[in-house]
C-alpha positions as CSV (number, residue, x, y, z in Angstrom):
1,M,5.0,-35.4,75.7
2,A,1.1,-36.4,75.9
3,Q,0.2,-39.2,73.4
4,P,-2.3,-38.8,70.4
5,G,-6.1,-39.0,71.8
6,T,-5.2,-38.6,75.3
7,I,-7.1,-35.4,76.0
8,S,-10.3,-36.7,74.2
9,R,-9.9,-40.2,76.2
10,V,-9.9,-38.5,79.5
11,V,-12.6,-36.2,78.5
12,L,-15.1,-38.6,77.4
13,A,-14.2,-40.7,80.5
14,V,-15.2,-38.1,82.8
15,A,-18.2,-37.3,80.7
16,W,-19.2,-41.0,81.0
17,L,-18.6,-40.7,84.8
18,L,-21.0,-37.9,85.2
19,V,-23.6,-39.5,83.0
20,G,-23.3,-43.0,84.4
21,G,-23.5,-41.0,88.0
22,A,-26.6,-39.7,86.9
23,M,-28.2,-42.9,85.4
24,I,-27.7,-44.5,88.9
25,G,-28.8,-41.6,90.9
26,V,-32.0,-41.2,88.8
27,S,-32.9,-44.7,88.8
28,I,-32.3,-44.8,92.7
29,W,-34.5,-41.5,93.0
30,L,-37.1,-42.9,91.1
31,G,-37.4,-46.2,93.0
32,W,-37.3,-44.4,96.5
33,T,-39.6,-41.6,95.7
34,R,-42.0,-43.3,93.3
35,G,-41.6,-47.1,93.7
36,Q,-45.0,-48.1,94.4
37,A,-46.4,-46.3,91.3
38,I,-43.9,-47.9,89.1
39,L,-44.4,-50.9,90.1
40,N,-48.2,-50.9,90.1
41,G,-48.1,-49.0,86.4
42,H,-47.0,-50.4,83.3
43,P,-44.2,-52.3,83.2
44,A,-42.2,-50.3,80.6
45,M,-41.4,-47.8,83.3
46,L,-39.7,-50.3,85.6
47,V,-37.6,-52.0,82.8
48,A,-36.5,-48.8,81.9
49,A,-35.7,-47.6,85.4
50,I,-33.7,-51.1,86.0
51,A,-32.2,-50.6,82.2
52,G,-31.0,-47.1,83.1
53,G,-29.2,-48.1,86.4
54,M,-27.4,-51.1,84.9
55,L,-26.1,-48.8,82.0
56,G,-25.2,-46.9,84.8
57,F,-22.7,-48.7,86.4
58,V,-21.4,-50.1,83.1
59,A,-20.8,-46.4,82.1
60,L,-19.0,-46.1,85.6
61,A,-16.6,-48.8,85.3
62,W,-16.0,-47.9,81.8
63,S,-15.0,-44.5,82.8
64,I,-13.0,-45.5,85.8
65,A,-11.1,-48.1,83.9
66,T,-10.4,-45.8,80.9
67,L,-9.1,-43.3,83.5
68,A,-6.7,-45.6,85.5
69,L,-5.8,-48.0,82.2
70,G,-6.5,-45.8,79.0
71,A,-2.9,-44.2,79.5
72,R,-1.1,-47.7,79.3
73,Q,-3.3,-48.9,76.4
74,D,-2.3,-45.9,74.2
75,S,1.2,-45.9,75.2
76,E,3.2,-45.4,71.9
77,G,6.0,-48.0,71.3
78,D,5.6,-49.5,74.9
79,P,7.7,-52.7,74.8
80,R,5.7,-54.2,77.8
81,H,2.5,-53.6,75.5
82,P,1.9,-56.6,72.9
83,A,0.1,-54.2,70.6
84,H,3.1,-52.0,69.9
85,R,0.8,-49.5,68.5
86,T,2.2,-46.5,66.4
87,A,1.2,-42.8,67.0
88,Q,-0.8,-43.2,63.6
89,Q,-2.7,-46.4,65.2
90,I,-3.3,-44.7,68.6
91,G,-4.7,-41.4,66.3
92,R,-6.9,-44.0,64.5
93,R,-8.2,-45.5,67.8
94,A,-9.0,-42.3,69.3
95,V,-11.1,-41.1,66.3
96,V,-13.0,-44.4,66.5
97,R,-13.6,-44.1,70.3
98,M,-15.1,-40.5,69.8
99,V,-17.3,-41.5,66.6
100,L,-18.8,-44.4,68.7
101,A,-18.7,-42.6,72.2
102,I,-20.2,-39.3,71.6
103,P,-23.5,-40.5,70.2
104,A,-23.9,-42.9,72.7
105,L,-23.3,-40.1,75.3
106,L,-25.8,-38.0,73.6
107,I,-28.6,-41.1,73.6
108,C,-27.9,-41.6,77.5
109,I,-28.3,-37.9,78.5
110,A,-31.2,-37.8,76.6
111,F,-32.4,-41.3,78.0
112,V,-32.1,-40.2,81.8
113,A,-33.7,-36.8,81.2
114,A,-36.6,-38.2,79.7
115,L,-36.8,-40.9,82.6
116,A,-36.3,-37.9,85.1
117,W,-39.1,-36.1,83.3
118,V,-41.9,-39.1,83.1
119,R,-41.8,-39.5,87.0
120,P,-45.3,-40.1,87.8
121,L,-47.5,-38.3,90.1
122,Q,-47.9,-40.8,93.0
123,A,-51.6,-42.1,94.1
124,S,-52.4,-40.9,97.8
125,S,-53.4,-43.1,100.6
126,A,-57.1,-42.5,99.7
127,A,-56.8,-44.1,96.2
128,T,-54.6,-47.0,97.2
129,A,-57.2,-47.7,99.9
130,A,-59.8,-48.3,97.0
131,M,-57.6,-50.8,95.5
132,Y,-58.4,-53.7,97.7
133,S,-61.3,-56.0,97.0
134,G,-63.9,-56.2,99.7
135,D,-67.8,-57.2,99.7
136,D,-68.8,-54.7,97.4
137,V,-66.0,-54.5,94.8
138,Q,-63.5,-57.3,93.6
139,V,-60.5,-55.6,92.4
140,T,-58.1,-57.4,89.8
141,D,-54.7,-56.0,88.8
142,L,-53.6,-57.1,85.5
143,V,-50.5,-56.3,83.5
144,G,-52.0,-53.8,81.0
145,W,-54.9,-52.4,83.4
146,Y,-56.4,-53.2,86.6
147,E,-60.4,-53.6,86.9
148,M,-63.6,-53.3,89.5
149,Q,-66.6,-55.1,89.6
150,G,-69.4,-55.0,91.9
151,Q,-70.6,-58.1,94.1
152,R,-74.1,-57.4,93.9
153,K,-76.1,-60.6,94.0
154,D,-79.9,-61.2,93.7
155,K,-82.4,-62.6,95.9
156,N,-81.1,-66.0,95.0
157,G,-77.6,-65.1,96.0
158,R,-76.3,-65.2,92.6
159,L,-73.9,-62.9,91.5
160,I,-75.2,-60.0,89.0
161,K,-72.9,-59.7,86.4
162,P,-72.4,-55.9,84.7
163,T,-73.7,-55.3,81.1
164,T,-72.1,-51.8,81.1
165,G,-68.5,-50.8,81.2
166,L,-66.0,-48.1,81.3
167,V,-62.6,-48.1,80.0
168,F,-60.6,-45.4,81.6
169,V,-57.2,-43.6,80.4
170,P,-55.3,-41.9,82.9
171,G,-53.9,-38.2,82.5
172,S,-50.0,-37.7,81.7
173,R,-47.7,-39.0,84.3
174,I,-50.1,-39.9,86.7
175,D,-50.5,-43.1,88.5
176,P,-53.3,-45.2,87.4
177,R,-54.2,-46.0,90.7
178,A,-55.2,-42.2,91.7
179,Y,-58.7,-42.8,90.0
180,A,-59.3,-45.7,92.2
181,A,-61.3,-44.1,94.9
182,L,-63.2,-42.1,92.4
183,L,-64.4,-44.9,90.0
184,R,-65.0,-47.4,92.5
185,P,-68.5,-46.3,93.4
186,L,-69.5,-46.9,90.0
187,A,-68.1,-50.3,90.1
188,A,-70.3,-51.0,93.2
189,A,-73.4,-49.6,91.6
190,G,-73.0,-52.5,89.1
191,Y,-70.7,-51.3,86.2
192,L,-67.6,-53.0,85.1
193,V,-64.7,-50.4,85.4
194,A,-61.3,-51.0,83.9
195,V,-58.5,-48.3,84.2
196,V,-55.7,-49.0,81.7
197,K,-52.0,-48.7,82.3
198,V,-50.1,-46.7,79.7
199,P,-46.1,-46.9,79.0
200,F,-44.4,-44.3,81.1
201,G,-47.7,-42.6,81.8
202,I,-48.1,-40.8,78.3
203,A,-51.5,-42.1,76.4
204,S,-50.3,-40.3,73.1
205,I,-47.1,-43.1,72.8
206,D,-49.8,-46.0,73.9
207,H,-51.0,-48.5,71.3
208,P,-54.1,-46.4,70.1
209,N,-56.3,-49.3,70.3
210,R,-55.3,-50.5,73.9
211,P,-58.8,-50.2,75.2
212,Q,-59.6,-52.9,72.8
213,D,-57.6,-55.6,74.8
214,V,-60.2,-54.8,77.7
215,L,-63.1,-54.9,75.5
216,A,-61.6,-58.1,73.9
217,V,-61.6,-60.3,77.2
218,H,-65.0,-59.1,78.4
219,P,-67.7,-60.0,75.5
220,E,-70.4,-60.4,78.2
221,I,-70.6,-56.5,78.3
222,K,-72.9,-55.2,75.9
223,Y,-72.5,-51.4,76.3
224,W,-69.3,-49.7,76.7
225,A,-68.0,-46.2,77.5
226,T,-64.4,-44.9,77.2
227,G,-63.1,-42.5,79.4
228,G,-60.1,-40.3,80.6
229,H,-58.3,-37.7,82.3
230,S,-56.6,-34.8,80.6
231,L,-54.5,-36.2,77.8
232,G,-56.1,-39.9,78.5
233,G,-59.2,-38.1,77.4
234,A,-57.9,-37.2,74.3
235,A,-57.0,-40.9,73.7
236,A,-60.4,-42.3,74.9
237,A,-62.0,-39.9,72.4
238,S,-60.1,-41.1,69.4
239,F,-60.6,-44.7,70.4
240,A,-64.2,-43.8,70.9
241,D,-64.4,-42.3,67.6
242,S,-63.1,-45.1,65.5
243,H,-65.1,-48.1,67.3
244,P,-68.6,-48.4,66.9
245,S,-68.9,-50.9,69.7
246,V,-68.2,-48.0,72.0
247,N,-71.6,-46.2,72.8
248,A,-70.4,-43.4,75.0
249,L,-67.6,-41.1,75.9
250,V,-66.6,-39.6,79.2
251,L,-64.1,-36.6,79.4
252,Y,-62.5,-35.3,82.7
253,A,-60.9,-32.0,82.1
254,S,-60.2,-33.0,78.6
255,Y,-61.1,-32.4,75.0
256,P,-60.6,-34.6,71.6
257,A,-57.4,-33.8,69.5
258,E,-59.7,-33.5,66.6
259,R,-63.3,-33.2,65.5
260,L,-65.2,-36.2,66.2
261,A,-66.5,-38.1,63.2
262,R,-69.4,-40.0,65.3
263,S,-72.8,-38.2,65.7
264,D,-74.1,-41.1,67.6
265,L,-71.9,-41.2,70.5
266,K,-73.3,-40.0,73.9
267,V,-70.4,-37.5,75.2
268,L,-70.1,-36.3,79.0
269,S,-67.6,-33.6,79.3
270,I,-66.8,-32.6,83.2
271,S,-64.1,-29.7,83.9
272,G,-63.2,-27.7,86.7
273,S,-64.0,-23.7,86.5
274,A,-60.4,-23.0,88.3
275,D,-58.4,-25.4,86.0
276,R,-55.1,-24.1,84.6
277,L,-53.9,-27.1,82.7
278,A,-57.4,-27.4,80.8
279,T,-58.7,-24.2,81.2
280,P,-62.4,-23.0,80.9
281,A,-61.5,-21.5,77.8
282,Q,-60.1,-24.4,76.1
283,I,-62.7,-26.4,76.8
284,D,-65.2,-23.8,75.4
285,A,-63.4,-23.7,72.2
286,A,-63.4,-27.5,71.9
287,R,-67.4,-27.7,71.7
288,A,-67.0,-27.6,68.2
289,D,-65.2,-30.7,68.0
290,L,-67.7,-32.8,69.9
291,P,-71.4,-33.8,69.0
292,A,-74.2,-31.2,69.5
293,T,-76.0,-33.5,72.3
294,T,-72.7,-33.2,74.3
295,S,-73.8,-32.9,78.4
296,Y,-71.3,-30.4,80.1
297,V,-70.9,-30.1,83.9
298,V,-68.6,-27.8,85.2
299,I,-67.4,-28.2,89.0
300,S,-67.5,-24.9,90.4
301,G,-63.9,-24.2,91.9
302,G,-62.5,-27.5,90.7
303,V,-58.9,-28.0,89.4
304,H,-57.2,-30.5,87.1
305,S,-56.0,-32.7,90.3
306,T,-59.9,-32.7,91.4
307,F,-60.3,-35.6,89.0
308,G,-57.8,-37.9,90.7
309,D,-56.0,-38.6,94.1
310,Y,-52.5,-37.8,93.8
311,G,-51.9,-34.3,95.5
312,E,-51.0,-31.2,93.9
313,Q,-49.9,-31.0,90.3
314,P,-47.2,-28.3,88.8
315,G,-49.1,-25.4,86.7
316,D,-52.5,-26.3,88.3
317,G,-55.2,-24.1,89.6
318,T,-55.9,-23.6,93.3
319,P,-59.1,-25.6,94.2
320,A,-62.1,-23.6,95.9
321,V,-64.3,-26.9,96.2
322,D,-64.3,-29.8,98.8
323,H,-62.5,-32.6,97.3
324,A,-65.1,-34.8,98.3
325,A,-68.2,-32.7,97.3
326,A,-66.3,-32.4,93.5
327,R,-65.7,-36.3,93.7
328,A,-69.4,-36.8,94.3
329,Q,-70.7,-34.5,91.5
330,I,-68.3,-36.1,89.2
331,Q,-69.6,-39.8,90.2
332,K,-73.0,-38.7,89.8
333,A,-72.5,-37.3,86.5
334,T,-70.8,-40.4,85.2
335,A,-73.3,-42.6,86.8
336,D,-76.0,-41.0,85.2
337,L,-74.6,-41.5,81.8
338,L,-73.7,-45.1,82.3
339,A,-77.2,-45.5,83.4
340,S,-78.7,-43.9,79.8
341,L,-76.6,-46.6,77.9
342,T,-79.1,-49.4,79.0
343,P,-82.4,-49.3,77.0
344,T,-85.5,-48.9,79.4
345,P,-87.6,-52.2,79.4
346,K,-90.7,-51.7,77.6
347,P,-93.7,-52.2,79.9
348,K,-95.4,-55.6,79.4
349,K,-98.7,-55.5,77.7
């Protein structure tokens, strides 16, 4: 005759066996397929992947031990067992086990599903090749962001320090390195460029004032622009709208989540005509939320992934423009905006 709680114990043990295996499997899958993106992104993803794998091993060990030894632990009146549990005690123990295990099981299922969902789109080789310092640009990789700074020198051989900077927020679940090749020429032209690393690649769950960390360590920069791609652009817009120290906003295939209050903000909106994630209709509908002076550039045949180097994106349109040609248009429009932030020197009389 089966002891009280035997069925629930076995069912929970099997469930934990499956969930523990999934947690280990997802952690290994992330490391195998997106290891470089995780290592070079915000540390939250790396910590979560490691923690998920470790919890998976604990769940496997518990489930195997329960299946192998649980029946003996619940043996009613077993003289060899020091507890000598009664049927009532075993029943209460089973209830406690279910009360504790079922919520924990549901939490772990949600955790492993979320971890698999936030798997980032990894930067291509063209983007990672732009992450190295050279004679033209110095690349510094920090915990919360990476920055690129030009190495131009004056006639006396002294480094010309930038006075205008751009803080860029990546799109949803996109490797922040994917924008390096696009933005590096701006640094070479004399601007400071910083690309923020957001937790799990989701800008909306990051601290809303994350760009402020970059501004705080660069007091030498007099003119600032914030920008972003897709969801990152919405985060950049929110920050720019609430920080008067920001002079301009750059939106790549993006639009603000709500109407901007600042009318003095210089805004550049660049979008793709074939984008199916930030569609032309959505970009057009958001015009009412931007200043009347906003400049609009449409990349004919451009799609959502035109604004980075990370391959195809699920749900996106089909590009009908050469990637290099589209990148040149984006770079020129952005460089023109940054150049407009520096006042033109008045001619000497």
